[in-house]
C-alpha positions in Angstrom: 0.2 -0.1 -0.1 3.0 2.6 1.1 4.7 1.7 -2.1 1.3 2.2 -4.3 0.8 5.7 -2.3 4.7 6.6 -2.4 4.5 6.3 -6.3 1.9 9.1 -6.7 3.7 11.4 -3.8 -0.1 11.1 -2.0 2.2 9.2 0.9 3.8 12.1 1.8 1.9 14.7 1.4 -0.7 12.3 3.5 1.9 12.5 6.7 2.6 16.0 6.2 -0.7 17.1 6.6 -0.9 15.2 9.9 1.9 16.5 10.6 1.3 19.9 10.0 -2.9 19.1 11.4 -0.9 17.8 14.7 1.2 21.2 15.6 -2.3 23.2 14.7 -3.1 21.5 17.6 -0.7 21.6 20.2 -0.7 25.8 19.5 -5.2 26.4 19.8 -4.9 24.3 23.6 -2.2 25.5 24.1 -3.6 29.2 23.7 -7.4 28.0 24.8 -5.7 26.9 28.1 -4.3 30.1 28.3 -7.7 31.8 27.3 -9.4 30.5 30.4 -7.1 30.9 32.9 -6.0 35.1 31.8 -10.7 34.2 32.2 -10.4 32.9 34.9 -8.3 34.0 36.8 -9.2 38.4 36.2 -9.3 40.2 39.4 -7.6 44.0 40.3 -7.0 45.3 43.9 -9.1 46.4 45.2 -10.7 42.5 45.1 -8.0 41.3 46.9 -8.7 43.8 49.5 -12.5 43.5 50.1 -11.7 39.7 49.7 -9.5 40.2 53.3 -11.7 42.5 55.1 -14.7 40.4 54.7 -12.3 37.1 56.5 -11.3 39.4 58.5 -7.9 39.2 57.6 -4.0 40.2 58.1 -2.2 39.5 55.4 0.9 38.3 57.2 -2.0 35.3 57.3 -2.3 35.1 53.1 0.8 34.7 52.7 1.0 32.0 55.6 -2.0 30.3 53.4 -1.3 30.9 50.1 2.1 30.6 50.8 3.4 33.7 49.2 6.0 37.1 50.6 4.0 39.3 51.8 5.3 42.1 49.7 3.3 40.1 46.6 0.9 40.6 48.4 1.3 44.2 48.8 1.3 44.7 45.8 -0.9 42.8 44.6 -3.5 44.9 46.7 -2.2 47.9 45.3 -2.8 47.4 41.7 -6.2 50.1 40.9 -7.0 48.0 37.9 -6.2 44.3 37.0 -3.4 42.8 38.8 -0.5 42.0 36.9 0.8 38.8 38.0 2.6 35.4 37.3 -0.7 33.0 36.9 0.1 30.5 39.3 0.8 33.2 41.6 -1.9 34.9 41.1 -4.0 31.0 41.6 -2.7 30.7 44.9 -4.1 34.4 47.1 -7.8 32.9 45.8 -7.5 30.0 46.4 -6.5 30.2 49.6 -9.2 33.4 49.7 -12.5 30.9 48.6 -10.7 28.2 50.5 -11.1 30.3 53.6 -15.1 31.2 52.6 -14.4 34.2 50.1 -16.3 33.9 46.5 -15.1 36.2 42.8 -17.1 37.5 40.8 -16.5 39.1 37.4 -19.9 39.5 36.1 -19.7 42.4 34.6 -19.3 44.6 37.5 -16.9 43.1 39.7 -16.8 42.3 43.8 -16.3 39.5 46.1 -18.5 38.3 48.7 -18.7 35.8 51.4 -20.1 32.1 50.9 -23.6 30.6 51.6 -23.0 28.5 54.1 -24.8 25.3 53.3 -27.7 24.9 55.4 -27.9 21.2 58.2 
């Protein structure tokens, strides 16, 4: 079969197309994954401060819980708009606050609120 396809150059074209398709899929999956993180992690400095205030948590406690330096927490909270930080660092801080009971809202108007407690 390969010899038959090779006589017309079809085999090489199929392999080239296959390789191009794999590269295309890898690039687009990575871009989509990055876009998802960017969408998920649009948090402002004011949201971080508000989340901490709702929980009554000090910056040092948030730094310990999220395993991030206190200077990083201070810098993140100083942003007036979206926080310019490494995605992994911001994700750690967000997870620590969510685990403590805060929910981040990004539906047109960014905000935070306490999670509802499950009723028994």
